[in-house]
N, C-alpha and C positions, 0 to 999 in steps of 0.2 A: 848098040850105041845110043838109042832113043831113051833106055832106061837110064843110063849114065848122065845123059843130059838134063833129065828131069831131076836128078839128085844134085846137079851142079848149082853151086851157090856163088854168084858173083862177088867181086873185091869189095864194093861198096855194101852189098848185103853183109859180107862177113863182118865188116867194120861196125855196122849197126848191132849185129848180134853180140859181138864181143863188147861193145860198149854198154849195150843194155844189160848184160850179165854183170859186168863189172860195177855198174851203177846200183844195180840190185843188191849185190854183195855188200857195197858200201852203205847202203840204205838200211840193211838188215843189222849191220854192226853199229851203225849210229843209233838206231833205234833201241836196240838192246842196252846200250851204254850211254843213253841220252842224259842221265844224271850227270856223268862227267863232261858232257858237251858243254854244260852251263858254268863250269869252272873256267874262269879266265886268268891264265897265269900273268904275273906282273913281276918284273924285275924289282929288286929292293931299292936300287936307284930310282926308280920311276913310282915309288909309292905315294908320293905327293898328289898324283893324279886323282888317287881314290879319296883321300882326304878332302879334296875340293868338292866332292859331292855333287857331280854332275848328273845328268839324266842319263848319260852313256855309261858312267862309272859311279855308281851310287856306294856311298860309304856306310849306309845303313839302310835297312828296309823297315818301314813303319809297319808294324802289326799290332794285332789286338790280343793280348794275353787271355787265354781261356779261363780264368778263375783269379781269385785274389786270396793272398795270405797275409796275415797280420804281421807286420813289422813294426819295430819301435819307430817313433815319430821322430827321427834324427836326420837331419838334412845331409844327404850325400855330398853336396857341395862343398861342405866343411870337412876338415881332416877328423875332427872330433865325432861328427856325423858318420863319416864313413867308417871309422873304426868300431863305432858301436853297432852299427848295421852288420859288419863281419863278424863282430863277436856273437851277435844274436844269431846269425846263420848257423853257426857252430852248435848252438843249444837246441838247433831244430832236428838235429839227427844223432844217434848214438854214435860213440866212437868206436872204431876198429880199423885195422890195416887194410885199405881197400886200394888197389893200383889199377890204372888204365882206364881208358875210355870206353864206357859201355853203352851202346847205342840200343836202348830198349824202348820199346813201344808200349807204353803203359796203358793205352786205350783212352783215358781221359785225364784231364788236369787233376780231377778230383782224387783218382786212383792214385796217381803219382804223388800227390802232396799227402796223402795218408800214409803212403809207404814209407816216406822220408823219415816219418817219425818212430818208425820201427826198426829199419835197417839203416846201416851207415851208407851215406850217400856216395856215389861215384862223382869225379870231378865235373862231369857234365850236369849232374844234379844241382851241385852246388852253384855251378855257373849260372844254371836256369834260375835258382832261387834268388841271386843277385840281379839278373835282369828283371825279374818280377819286381824286386825292390826299386830299381831304377825307373821301370815303367810307371809304377805307382806314384813317383815323384815328377813324372813327365819328362824324364831324362832318356836320352838316346843310349843303348847299351849294345854291345855286340859281341860276338863269341869268337875265340881264337882256338882252333886245334893245333896242337903240337904233336906231330907224328914222326915215327921212325921212316927212314927212305923207303919208298914204294906204298905206304900207307897200310901196313898189315892191319887186319881187323882187330879191334878190342885192345889195341896197345896204343899208348900215348898219354896225353894230357890235355886238359880243356881249362882256360881262363877266361875272364871277361874284362873288356873294356869300356868305359863309359866317357860320354863327352861332357865335361864340366863347364856350364856356361859362365862360371865365374872366372876360371883361369883361360877359357877358350881353347882347351887342350883336352885330348883323350888322355885318360888315366887308366893304368892297368892294375888289377888286382886278381889275386888267385883265391876265390872264395872258398875253396875246399880247405884250404889251409889258413884262411884268415890273413893272407899276405898282402900287404901294400908295396908295390915294387918301386924303390926310389934309386937316386943316384947318391953320391958321397955328400952332397950338400943337404940332402932330405928331400928334395924335390921328387914328386910323384912322376914316374916315367910313363910313356907311351909304348906300345909294342914295338914300332919301328925304332926307337931310340934304343931299346933292349936289344933288339936284333943287331943293329948297328955296332954297338958296344961290343957284343958278343963276337962278331965277326973280325972287328980290328983291335979290340984290347982284350979279347977273352974274358968279357965280363969284369974287367978290373973296376969299372965305374958303378956296378950295380949292386945295391944293398936289399936285402929282404926283410922287411918289418912285419913280424908274426904278432907282435903285440904281446899280450900275456900268455899267447899260446906258443911261445918260442920253443921252450923245453919239450912241450908235448910234440909238436910238429918235428922238431929235429930227432926226437926219438921214436919216430914212425907211427905216432896217433892216428894219421891219416894215410898212411903209407908213405912212399918217398917224399921228400920235403919239395917245396917249389924249387929250390937252388938244385937239389938233385936232379929233378927233371930237366931244368934249364941246361946244366952244364955236364953233370956226370953222364945222364943219358943222351945229351947233345939234341935234345928235341928242337932247339932253336934253329937247327939246320933246315927243318922242314915244316915251316908254320903255314896255316891256312887260314884266312880270314873268312869265317862261315857266317853268311848273311841271312840264310834261311833256316827258321825254327821249325822243329818237328810239327807236323799239322795238329797232333793232340795238345801240344803246349800253346801255340798262338795261330791265329788266323791272318793270313796274308790277302790282300786284296788281288783279285785276278785279273790280268791283262792277257789278251789274245790266248785264253785258254791255259796260261802259265800262272803259278802261285807267286805274285810279285813280279819283280823285274827278271828278265831273262837270266842275268847273271846272278848266281847263288853262292859265289865265293871266289876268292883270289887265292890260289897257291902263290906264295912269294918264292922266287927264285934267289936264294940267299948266296950259294956258291955252287953253281951248276944245276943240274937237273936231278932233284932227288925225290919228285913226286910221283904219283901212280901214272905209267904210261898212258893209261886209258884218257888222260886230260888230253893230250896232245893227238893221240890216235883218232878219237872221235872227231877232232878238228879236220885231221887229214881225210877222213872217210866223208865228211859232210862236203869238203870241197870236191872230193871224188864223185858224189852224186851230181853236183854241178857240171863238173868238166866233162865227165863220160856221158852224162844226160845231153849236154850241147853237143858233143860230137855225134851222137847217135841222131839228134834232130836235124843237124847240118847236113849230115850224110843223106838222111831220108828226104829232105827237102831238095837237096842238089839232084838227086836221081829224079824226083818227080819233075824237076824243072827241066831237065834234059830231055825226058820223055815227051813233056809238053811241046817243047821247041821242034823235036823231030817228027 
C-alpha cells in the first residue's frame, strides 16, 4: 500500500502536469512555425485600417535596399515616367516563359542583380526591381503575393504597389509584364479596388495596360499574362500583403530582436478562409501557451497557499 501511495498524484498535481505538457506542446509548435505567427489576417472590408498606417497596423515597413541599380531618371509619380521605368525593367532580363513565385536566396544583392541580366526573372525578381526603382526615388513600395488556396510552395504571382504622393493613392503594377492596372476610365487602381471589383463584378471594371509589350505578354513572353494570373488562375482569391523583404535584398531596423515590425504581412480574407492554416494555428497555440501556463501557475500557487494556511 505504501508503494502505491508513493506513486499517487493528487488532482491538483495532475492539473499542473497536464497544463505544463499542453503549454510545452503549444510552445514547440508556435516556435517551429513562428514565421506564420507574424501574419495577421484582415477581412477585405476592414483593409482601410491598414492604409491608415498606424503603429499597430503598418501599411509599409521602411527598409534600406542593400544595393543600387541604374534606372532611367523618369519620375514614377507621372504616368509617362511610370511607363518608362516599367519598360526599362523589361530590358534588364532576357525574355522566356517563366511561371510562378520562386523564393530564392541569392546570397547578396549583387549576385541577384547580376543573375537578372543572364536569366529570365521570375515575378518576385521583377517586383523587387520595381521596389528598388521606387526606393531610389524616395517612394514607398510594397509587395503583394497572389497565391492559390493553402499557399503551395513555388506557385502564384507577385506584383508591386507604390504610394504616389501626387495622387495620394496606392497604385498597382505588375513589373514582370510591364502592366499598369487601370479601371475603365484609365485611372490607375490600387490592389484593394482590384480585389473588390473581382469579388463583386468578376473584374468587369479592370483593364490591363501592357503598353508596347501587349502582344508579347499576351503570347506568353513572360509566362501567363497578368490578366490570366488574376482571373483564369483566380489568384485574387488569396492575396497577401507582404511587408518584410528578404534579408539579402533589404535591411530592416530591428526592434525587440525582430526585423522591423512584429507584423510581416496581412493575408486578406476575400471570400472565406483560403490561406495557410498555420496562420491561425500559430495564433491558437500562442494563446494556448498563455492559457495553460496560467492554469499551471494558478494551480501551483493555490496548492502552496493551502499548505501554508494548514
